[in-house]
N, C-alpha and C positions, 0 to 999 in steps of 0.2 A: 675311566676317563680321559687318558692319554689318547683312545682313539679322535676324542672331537677336536681338541685343537690340529690334531693334523687333516682331520677332514675341513678343517675352516681354511687351514693356509692352501690346502690344495685348491679350496673353491677360489680362494681369492688370486690364487696364480691362475687358474683358469679364467676367473675373470679380466684379468690385466693381460694376459693373450688376447681374447677375443677383443676387447677395447681397443688393441694396439693394432689388430687385423683391421679393425672395420674404420681405423683412421687411415691405411694403408688402403682400404678400399674406396673409400669417400676420397681420397685422392686424387686415384685411377680413374674412377668416376668425373671427376671437377675435370681434370686435364685432359680424356681422353677420349671419353664415351658422349659425355654432357657437348663438347665442339663437333665432336659428327655428329650428335643429333641435329646440333645449329646447322650443321651445312645441309644433311636432309632435309630438313623445314623448309630453308632457303630455296632450293629447287624445287619447291611443292610450291611455291609463294609467286605474287607478280610484282614490279617494280614498288605498288604501294601497301605490299605488305599481303594483301587479301589471297587468298586459299585459291590455289588456281591447278591445284592437279598435277596432270601431265604435259599441261601445254608449255612448258617449256623444254622438255621431250621433245616434243612434237616438233615443236618448233627449229630444235637442233638440226634432227634428223632432216628437215628440208631445208638447210644454210649446206651448199656445195663445198663451199669453202671450209667449213668445219668437218666436214665430213671428209675431205681431203685432206685435211689434220691426221685424222682419225686412221687411215691406211696409210697415209707415210711412219705415225707411231708406230704401225704394227710390220709393214713391212723392215722399215730400220731393224727393230730391235729382231726379229728374226733371221734378219742377214746377220746381226752382231754377233748374237746365238750362233748359229748356222759356223763363226769363223773363229773366236775365243773358246768355245767346249773343245774342239778338235784341239785346235793349238797347245789348249793348257794341259788335255790328257794326255798328249806324245810329251809333254813336259814332265807331268806327272809321272808317268809311268817310267821316263829315262832316273826322276830322282830314287824312284822305288824297285826298279828291276836292272837296273844296270850299274856297273861298278864303276862309272866314271870318276876321274877326281873333281874337288871343286863345288860339291852338291850344296854346301852351307853358303858358299858365297854365293854361287846362282841362284838360289831359292832367296835368297835375302835381296837380291837386285829385283827381284820382282815384286817384292812384298815395297816396294817404292812407293805403286798410283794410293796405297792406302795411308800416303803418311804428305797426299797431297791432295788437294781441293781438285777435283773433274775438269777447272776452267783449267787447268798447268796446260794438261796435255791441248786444249782444242789452241791456246794462244801459240805452244809449239810449232804445232801443226800450220799456224799462218805464218810463223817463221819460215819454217821448209818449205810451202808449198805457196804461200797464200802471191798476192800480186808483186811482193818484191821480196817473195821469196829466196833461196840460198837454192834450190833443188825442184823450181818450180817446170821445168821441162819435164821431167820425170813425170809428171801425171799426163803430157800428152802422149807420152809414148804408150798410156794404158789406156788412152782413148777419153778422160777426161779433162774436162775444158778448165775449171778451175777447183781450188779447195775447196769452198763456200757452197754450204747445202749438203745434201745428204753424204757423198764422201768423206767431207772431214767429221762429220758424225761420228759416221760407220768406222771409223781409223782410229777416233778419238773414246769411243766408246769403246771397242775392243782394249786397250790400252789402261782404260779406269776399270772395268770387269776384269779383267783376267786372274787377278791375283783370289777373287772372289771364288770362282771356278779353280785355280789351283789348288786350294784348300781345302776346297770339298772332296777334287778327285785324288788328290794323296793322301787323305785318309782314306778312302774308297780302294784305293788299290793298297794300300800299307793292310788292311784288313786281309791276308791271304795264307791260305792251308797249303804251307810245302808237302806233305803229301799228296796232294791232289796232283801235285807236276812230279811227284816220286811216281806214281801209279801209273801217271799218260808216260811217263820215261821208258818204264816196264813193259809199254806196251808198244813202243816205237811209234808213239803220238808227234808227226811233225807239228815244228814252232807256230804254223799258222793255225793249226788245229786248235792248240794248246788256247793259243788267242782268242779261238772262237769259241771258244766250248767250255773254257773255267775264267779266264781273266774278264771278257766283259761279261759274262751272267754276274762273276761277283762285282763288279762296279756297276751294275745294271741301274742301281737306286744311287749311287754317286752321280753317274751321267745326267737323269734327269732329274736329281737335282739344281745339280748346275746347270741345269738350261733354265729350269724354273727361276732362280734365283737371280742368274743372267738376264733372259727376258724383262724380267721383273724392274729391273737395274735399271736400262736400258731406257724403258718405256715410260719411267717415272721422272726420269734425270730431266735436271733445267740447266742447269747451267751449260751445260756445250752446247746445246742446240742454242741457248742464248747467244755466244759468244761465237760460235762459228755456222751455225745453221742458216744465216743469208737470207733468203726468202723462203727457203722450206721452213714449213709450216707441222710442227709436231703439237699434242696433244699438252704438253709440259711449259709450250711458250704461251698457247692458246689462254691455257688459264690465265695466265700472267697480264697477257694484253689484256683480257677481257674485263679484269678485277681491275689491274692498277692504272692503264690506258683507257678502256672505255668507261669503268664503275657500274660495268652490269653485273652486278653479282650472282643474279640470278640463273643467267646464262653458265657464268665461272662458276657455280653450285655444280652445274650439269655434266658439265666435262670434270671437275674433279671426281663427283661421282664415277665417271668412268675411266679414269684415271687410278680409283679402288678398284673397281672390278677385275680389270687382270690380275693385282698383286692377292684377291681375296680369292679366286681363283685357286692360282699358284699353291696360294696354302692351302686349298682345300686336297688340291691333286697330290703335294707333296705329303698331304696329312693319310691319301688312302696309298699310297706308293708304300710309305712307309709299314702301314698296318699288313703290306704283304708282303714283307720284306723278310725274309727267312735269314736267319743267322748266317754267318759264315763261317765262324772262329767257333768248334766245339771246346770242351772243357780238355778235349785232346790231343789241340792242333799245335802244330810245330810250326814257325813262325817260320816266314820266306825269305832266303838269303840268296839275293841273286850271284852266280856264277860269275866268273872272270870271263870275258868274253872282247877280248882288243877290237874286233873289226865292231861289233853292237856298240860296245862302250864307244869307242871313237866317233860313231856318225851319231851319237845319243848329244855326245859330247859335242859333238861341231853344230845340234838343232838347237842346244841350251844356251851357247854361247849364243848366236845369231839373237834368238829373241831377246838374250839379256842385253845386249848391243844394242839391240831396237829399242827397247826400254831406255837404257842409259841417253840414247842420241835422242830422247824427246825430251827427258830430265836435263842433259846437258844443253841444250838449245837452250832452253827457255831461262837456263843459270847462261848462259853466256852472250844472250839478247838486254838481259840484267842490266849486264853490265856494259852495252856498246855503247859508244857516247850517241851518235845517230845512224841507223838502221837507215839503209844498207852504205851509208856514203861512208860514214865514221863510223870503224869500228874498236877503234880503240880503248882502252881502259876508264871508265869513267863510273862515278856514283851518283852521276845527274839522274837519274830515274830512281834510287832511291832517296835521294834529297829532293826530288817533285813529290814520291807519292808519301813522303813521312811528313814534309812541311807543308808543302804548296799545298798538295790535296787531304791533309789532316790526315793520312791514311795511319802516321801514326795513332793518333786514338782511337782508332778502329780496329788497331795490332792488341794495343791494351785491352779492350774491349773483349778482344778474345780470348784472351789471357785467363782477363776474369770469368769467363763467360765459364769456360773453357776448366780451368780449374772449380769453379761452380759445381759445373758437370759431375767432375770426376768424384769430387765429395761425398755433396747430397745425394748426385745418384746413384754412389755402391751403397751411403747407408741405407738410401730405401731401397734399393734392391734386395740386397740382404735383409732388412727384417723382414720382407714380406717373405722372400723365399724362407727365412728361418721357423715365421708365424704360421707358415703351411706346412711346412715339412717336420719342424719339431714339436712343436708345443701344442697342446687339446684347447686349443681355440675352435670356435663354432664351427660342425663340418660342413654346413651347406655356407657358410662364409668363405672357409678353404676354395670349396669348388667354384662361388663368383671372384677371386682374388684371382686363383691361377687361371680361368676362363679373358680374366683383362690384361692379365700379365703376358700373354701369347697375341691379343687381338695388336699390339702393333707392330708385330711383324709383317701384317696383311696392309697396313695403312703406309701410303708415301709419305713423304715428309710433306710434299707439295700440298696433298689435300689435310694431312693434321696442322699446315699455317694457315689453310683457307676457314678451315673449321674452327680455328682459335681466331679469328679475327670476326666471324658473327658472334661466336659466344663472349667472350671477353669485352668485344666494344658494345656491348649491349648495352646502355645507359639503367638497364633497372636489375643491371647482373650485380649482386653485391662483390664480385672480382672485380667489374669493372677497375678499377684502380691500380690493377695489375698490367694493364693495356700498354703500349709501349716502352715497360720498366725491361730492366737487365735482368728480374727476378722471373718477368715468362717466358724469357728468351732461352733461360736457363732452364726452366719448368719443361717448357717445349722441345728441347732437345734431349732431356732424361725422358719424357716419354717416346721421345721418336726412337732413340735406342735401345728400350725398357727391354725388352723381349729376350737380344742376346745375353745380358748382363744376367736378366731371369735366370737363365737354362745353364749358364756358366756358374751361378752361386749354387740351385739347385742340384746340380750335377756332384758340385763338391761336398754339400750336404748331404745327397744320398750314400757318399763312400763311407760315413760314418755310419758305427755300428748305434742302433737305436740303444741298445745299453747304456750307456751313457746317461740316455734320458731315464731311463727305467733303474736305474742305481741310483740317481739324482733322488726319484719321487721317491724310492723307498726310506732313501738316508733325513726325506724330509729337506732339500735343500730344493728353493725355489728352480727356476727354468733359466730365471735372468742369470743366476749365480752359473752356475753349469754353461751358459753362453759367451761369458765374460770370463770364466777361467781353462773353457776346456774347450769351445766350439769354435770361438777366433781364434785363437792363436794358431789352432792346425786348421783354418781356414786363410789366414791371412795370403800366402801367393795367389789363391782365387781371387781375393779381391783386389791385391793389386792389379791381378789381369783385368780385371771389373774398370779397376781405377783408369785403368792406359785406356783402357776402351772408349770408354765416355769422354777423356782429355783428347784424344786421338780425332774422333769423329765431331767433337765440337769445333775444335779449331778448324777443319776442312767442310763442314755443310753448308748448304748454301738454301735449298729449299724447302725447310722446315722452318727458314727462321727470314727468309725473304719479304715475309707479307708482315713482318711485327714488329722491325726496325723502328728508329725516330731518329733523327738528326743526332740525337745524345747517346743510344745506342747502337747504332750503327758499326756492325765488326768487319774484320778484315776481308770475307772471303765475299762481300756485300761491296767491301771498297774495291777488289778486283773488277766484280760487273761496271761498274759506274767510272772506275777509270777505262774500260773496255770503249762502254758506251761514247767517253767523251772523248775518244780514238787516244790515249794516251796507253798501247798495247805497251809499252817498256817499263811504265812504271807498273801495268798489271802485272808483266811478267815480274819484276822483282817483288810485290806484295804477294807472287803466289810462292815463291821459293823462299821469303821468310816464313810463310805458313810451313813448307816444306823442313826450314831446316828446325823450328819452336815444334814441331811434331816429334822430329827426329831425336832433338837433344833432349825431347821428354820419355819417349821409350827409352833412351841409355838411363836416366833417369832413376824410371819404374825400373829396368835392369836391373841397377845397380843395387838398390831396394830389395827386390824379391830377392836377391845374393844373401845380401845384409841379414832378411828374414832367414833364409833358411837353414842359415847358421846359427843364427841362435834363435829358432822354435821348430824345426823339424829333424832337428837331432835323434828322434825317435825311429825316424823312418830309417836310419844306418842300422 
C-alpha cells in the first residue's frame, strides 16, 4: 500500500507546478502577448474601428515626412554602431589583453551610463555645445553648424550604448585559449597576423551581437532624439507625435510595428549566429594571461583614460550645470534648480513615484522571473506549457519599450477589457517595466538554475519531499546572489526607463524620467539636469546597497563554495 500515497503526493506536486506555471503563462499573455496583438489590430483598422487591411501601411508609404524619419533612424543607427562598437572593442581589448593599471576603475567609469537616463547625455551635450555651450566653437572646427539634430543624437547615443557593447565584447575576448597564441608564437607569427587569425575570429560572435544590440537600442530610443533632436525626426519621436500630438493611433501603430521589425530581425540574426558559433574553449583550454609590454600597455592605458575622461566630461557637465545658478552668466553654486524641480515643478513627487516603481519592479519582477524560470527548469510541470513560457520569456528581448507602451494603451484603455481598471495606475507602470526587462532577468535565473545538478530534485523526489520544500531549503539559498543581481537590474532600469512608460503615466503617477522630459519642454534645462543627476545618485546608491547585500549573503549562504 506504500506506493499509493507516494504516487498521490507526486501527482499533487505535479498539479501544483502546472497550476503555478499556468499562472505565469497567463500573466505573460495578458501583459505581453495581448497588448502586442492589440497593437497589430489597431494598425489594421481605420479611425472608426473598421477593418482597413493594409491601407494604413500604404498611406505611410506615400508619406514623404514619415519615410524621411525612417531613413534618418536607419542611417543614424548605422553611424552610431560603426563608431561605438570599434571604440568599445579597443577598450575591451585593453581590459583583457594588456597589463595596464587601473582596469577596475576604468571599467567602472564606463558603466556610469547604465545608471543614468539616456536624457542625461543629451542635456550635457547641450551645455557643452548648445547655443550657449562652453565649447560650441569646437563644432565649427569639424564643420558642424549646431549640436541639435543628427550630430547631437549620434554623440549622445554613443555615450549611452557604449557600456552595452563593452560588456558583450569583454565577455567575448575573455574566452580565449592561451594554447592558440603559444602555437602561433612558436611558428613566429607576427602580432597583426595573430590578431587577424585568432583574436578576431574568436570574437566574431561578440562583435555581431554587440552591433545588433547597439543598432536596436539606437533605433528604438526615444529620450535622446526628443531632447536634442531638434527638427531631425526619427521613428521613435514620430510615434510620440502621432499618438500624443495628433491622436492618430492607427498610423502610430504602423510606425510602432516598423520599430518592432529591426528588433525582431536582430533577435533572429543573433539566434542564427549563435547556432553557428563554435566553442572557443575546450575542457583542456588554458586561460589567456597577457604578458607585460610597457609600450603596448601604455598606449592602451592612454586610450582607456581618454575614453573615461570623455564619459566623465558628459556626467560632470550635467552635475556642474545642475548646481550653476544662472547659465552661462552666473556659474556660482546654487540649489536653485533642485528647489525648482523638487518644489515648483513637483518633480519630488515624481522622484518618489520612481522609487516606488523601481522597488516594486525589483521585488515583484524578481519573484515572477525566478518563479517562471524555476517552474520551467526544475519542476515536472506540463511539457508543452514549459515551451510556451520559454517562448514568451524570450519575446520581450525583441520588443522595444515604446512599442510595448503603445500596445498597453490599446489593450488596457479598452473599456471592455476586464483589466481596464489598471490603466494609469502605478501597478500598470510597474508591470510594464517588469515585462520590458523580463528576458534578461529570466536568462540570468535560468543560468543560475542550470548550474545546479538535477540530482537535488531527483533525491527530493525519492525521499518524497515536494519540490517547493527543495526550492525553499536548497535552491533559493544557493541562488540568492543571482536573485540580487536580477533585483538590482530591475531597480536601476526602472529608475532610468522612459520609453516603456511615456504613454502610460497620469499626473498622479508621473515618474522622474518623464519629469525630465516635461522640464526640458518647458525650457527648464537646469532643473532637468538636476533631476537626471538625482536619478544617477539614486541608482548608484541602490547599486552600492545591493553590493553590500551580496557580500553579506555570500558570507552566510555561499560558504559551501570554499
